[in-house]
N, C-alpha and C positions, 0 to 999 in steps of 0.2 A: 103345758107348752104346745104350740101349734105343731101339727104333723110336719109341716114344711118349716125348716129352721136351719140356722147355720151349723156347720160341723167343723171341728178342729182335729186335724191329723198331725200329731206331733206339734211342730211349730208352724204348720200350714193352716191358715184359717180360710174356710170356704163359705160363701154367702148362703148356700142352700144345700140340700141333701138329695138331689136327683142327678144320678151319674150315668154316663155311657160306659158300658162294660168293655173290656178288651175282647174284641171279636175278630178272630183270625180271618183275613181276607176282606175285612170290612172297615175296621176302625182306623183307616188311614187318615191323613190330615184333611183331605177333602171332605170326608163324611163328618169328622170331628168338628170341622169348621161350621158345617150346616147345623149340626146339633147345638153348637155354641150359639148360633144365631137364634135357634129356637128355644134357648133357655137352659141347656144342660149346664149344671153348676161345676162339673168336673168330668174329665174323660181320660181314658187309658188308651195307649197305643195298642195295636195288635201285638201279640207276643214276639219278642225279639230274641233270636238265638244268641246265647252268650258266646258260643264258639264262632259263629259267623261274625259277631261284633269284634272279637279278638283278631280275626283274620282280615278285618278292615273291608268287609263286604259292602259294596256300594249300595245295593238294594237295602241293606240293613240301615244304612245312614238315612235313607229317605223315610223308612218306617218311623224313625225317631223324631223327625222334624216337627216342630211346633206349627200349628195353624196360626196365622197372623192375629186372629181374633180370640184366641184362647187366653183367658186370664190365668188359668192354671191347668196343668195336665201332668199325667204320670206316664213314664215309660215302663212297660212290663217286660221283664226278661225271664228266660227259662234256661235251665241247664241242670245237669246231674253231678257236677263237680264243684266242690267248694271254692277251689282256687280260681277256676274259670269264672265262676259267678262273681267273685270278689273283683277280679280284673275287669269284667264286663261292667260292673257297677261304677268303677272308677272311670271307665270310658264314657259311660252315660253322662257322668258329671262333667267331664272335660269337653264333650261334643255337643251337649244340649243345654237348654235352660229349664229342663223339666223340674217341677217342684216336688216330685215324689218318684220313688222307684218301687215298683210292685213285682213280687215274685209269683210266677205261675206254679201253683201246686195242684192244679185241677184238670189240665187238658187230658182228655181221654183218647186222643188219636194214637194209634199204635206206634208210628214212627217217633213220636215224642216219648212215649213210654219206654221204647227200646233204648233211648238215650239216657234213661235214668231220671228223666225230668217229668213235669206234669203230674198226673195222678199217681205216679210211682211214689212221690213224696207223701201222698195221703196214706199209702200203704206202709210207709216207713217214717213215722213221726220223728224218730231220732235223727234221720238224715235231713228231714225238713228243718229241724233245729240247727243242725250244723251249717246248712246252706244259708238260712236266715241270719245266723250269727256271723257268718263270714261276710255277708253283704252289709249288715249293720256296722261291723267293725271297719270294713273298707270305706264306707261312707263317713263314719265318724272320724277316721284317721286321714281323710283326704285333705291334702294341703296344697293342691294345685289350683290352677285358674279355671274358671267356668266361662261359658258363653251366656250373656244375659239376653233378654228379649230383644234388645236393639243390636244384637250381633256383636257386642263389644266384649272384650276379655275383662273379667272381673275376678276379684278374690271372693271365695265362698265365705259368707259371714257365719252361717250356722249349718249344721248337717241337714240334708233333706231327709224327710221321714221315709222309712221302709215299710211297706205293707205286704200282705200275703193273701192270695186267693186260693181256696181249696174246696174239696167236695166232702160229702158226708163220710165217705170211705171208699174202699176198693170195690166191695160188693155188699150184698145184704148180710153176709156172714162176717164182714170185716168193717164195721162202722167205727171210725176212728176220729171223728170230728173233735171230740173232747181232748184227746191226746194231741191232735194237731194244733188246736187252739192254745193249749198250755205250752207246747213247744215254741210256737210263734211268739207268745208273750214273753216267755223266759229268754228268748233269743234277742229280744229288743224291738219287735215289730210295733209300729205305732197304730196299726189298725188291721183288722182281718175282714175278709169277705168270704162268705160260704155260699156255694151253689148247692141247693138242696137235693142233689141227686148223687148217686154213687158213680164210680168210674164205669161199672158194668152197665148201668142204665144209659150212658151216653146222654142223649137228649130226649130219650123216650120216657114214657110214664109221667107221673106227677112229681113236682118238686115238693120236698117235705118241709113245709113251713113250721110244723110242730118242732122239728129239730132246730130250725132257726130260732124259735122262741126259747128253746132249752139252752141254746148256745148263748143267747143274750143274758140269760140268768146265770149261766156258768161263768161267763166273763165278768159279770158283776160290775160293769163300768170301768174296769181297769184300762181298757182301750175301746175305741168305737168298733161296732160290729155292723157290717153292711150285708144286705141280703140280695141274692141273685137267684133267678129261676122262676119262670112262669109269670113274669111281669109284662103282660102283653097289652094292657090297657091302663088308662089312668085309674080306673076302679080297682084293678088288680094291685096297683102300687099302694093305693089307700088301704086296701085290706091287709097288705103285707105289713105296712106300718102299724096298723091297729092290732093285728093278730100276733105279731112277733116282737114288736118293740125295737126293731133294728134302727140304727142311727141314720142310714141312708139306703135307698133302693137303687140297684143297678138295672138299667134296661139293656138288653142285648137284642134278641130277635124282635122284640116289640118295637124297637126303633128303626128297624130296617125298612126303608121306604116310607117311614113315618116319623121323621124327626120332630114333628109337631107334638108327639107324645109328651115331650118335656113341657111345652107351653100349656098343654091341656091338663097335665097332672098338677102343675103348679096352681093353675086356676081352680081345679077341683079342691085341692087341699086348702087354698086360702079363701076362695069365694063360694065354694060349693057348686060350681058350674064347670062344665067341660068345654062347651063351645064346639062349633064345627069348622072344618077346613074346606074352602072352596077347591074344586078339582083343578082349576087353572092355577091356583096358588101352589097346589101340590106339585104340579108338573113344572112350574117355574122354579121351584126350589130344587127339583131334580136337575134342572139345567144348570143351576148355580153350582151344584156338586160336580156335574159333568165338566164344566169349564175349568174347575180347579183340578180335576183329574187330568184333563188334556195338558194343562200347564205343567203338571208334575211328571206325567208319563208319556206324553205325546198322543196324537190323535188315534193311531191304530190300537194301542193298548187300552186307552181310555174307552174307546168304542166297544171293545170286547167286554171290558169290565162292566160298563153301564147296561149291558143287556140284562143281567140279573137284577141290577139296581132299579132300572126303569120298570121291569116286570113287578118289582115290589112296590114302586110308587103308584102303579096303575091298579093294584089289587083292589077290587071292590067297586071300581068306577064303571059306569055304563059303557059297554062295548070293549071292555078290557081284554076279553079273549081274542078278539080280532086284532087289537093293538099288539098284543104279545106275540102273535104270529109274525108281525113285521119287526118287532123289536129284536127277536132272537137271530135275525139275519142282517141287522143294521151294521154297516162297516165304516160309515163316515159321519161327521157332524151334520152334514147336509141330509143324510138319511134320517137322522133323528129329528131334525127340524121339519122335514116333510111329514113324518109320522105324527108329530104333535102340533102341526101348524094351526089346527083349530083351537088349541088350548093356549097358544102363545100370542095370538092376535089381540 
């Protein structure tokens, strides 16, 4: 089988196996839309708080919105309480047209840990089981109406799949990926993703791809296994497929400022060639994302957010240091148009 191939998650069929990971503060629908343009086969929202969703938080509603060009996407939720997570899952179904619900079991951020969510579930596989089971049961028993892609109210024909993302374990002395995988499978998860670092590592050090390979063997084809961690280039993704046997690769930091990584990786896996991206094309794609952000959040907020994103888009291009000095103080659309006028003409 080709390294690039279709993937099935429960009853959801995807045309390929190159995914955008759920990245806090980045995987909004503007960026997901650009990644879809560049060939991402599937994308996850940034993590959505179950408690905020239950409280009907307006910002949370926006986080879950589908990008118009997304053929399929997943909403990722996090929380440390089974009942809240079940209620949140039902709300996702009633408020969105998402084809999948993902459970965050890996975020290492202290405020998430304190809530009993994220990597806490890696430390407590039995709690992970309870939360996954509650969400799976909530989805399976959902008999309400959904919103389809055309914003029409429809009856759900079949349950959306529930997936789980977790880490190797809490720290080097508490490696629990095997227990977490078994808990997720027994609870009814349709796929699992593992980031090859512990909670203690955060995003430092190297991702353990050997553990990913062992996970694939342990799961033994019962459900798909996706890999995350240190996929920064098309060549990295190819190596991850070859060395671990995962069913799909998730790009996170590797896609920031470089949504072309999806196009290039698909090309490498299918034709053996990566291809280059013209600098002007890179900046124009950044402006496409910028316009979508302005539409969703308004000019002031979008301009602040695009400071870090345009810094990422300009990484490695000639004169990028001087450009970044201007980017970090840009306040208006006009400011950005002036900064990048030579690339947009």
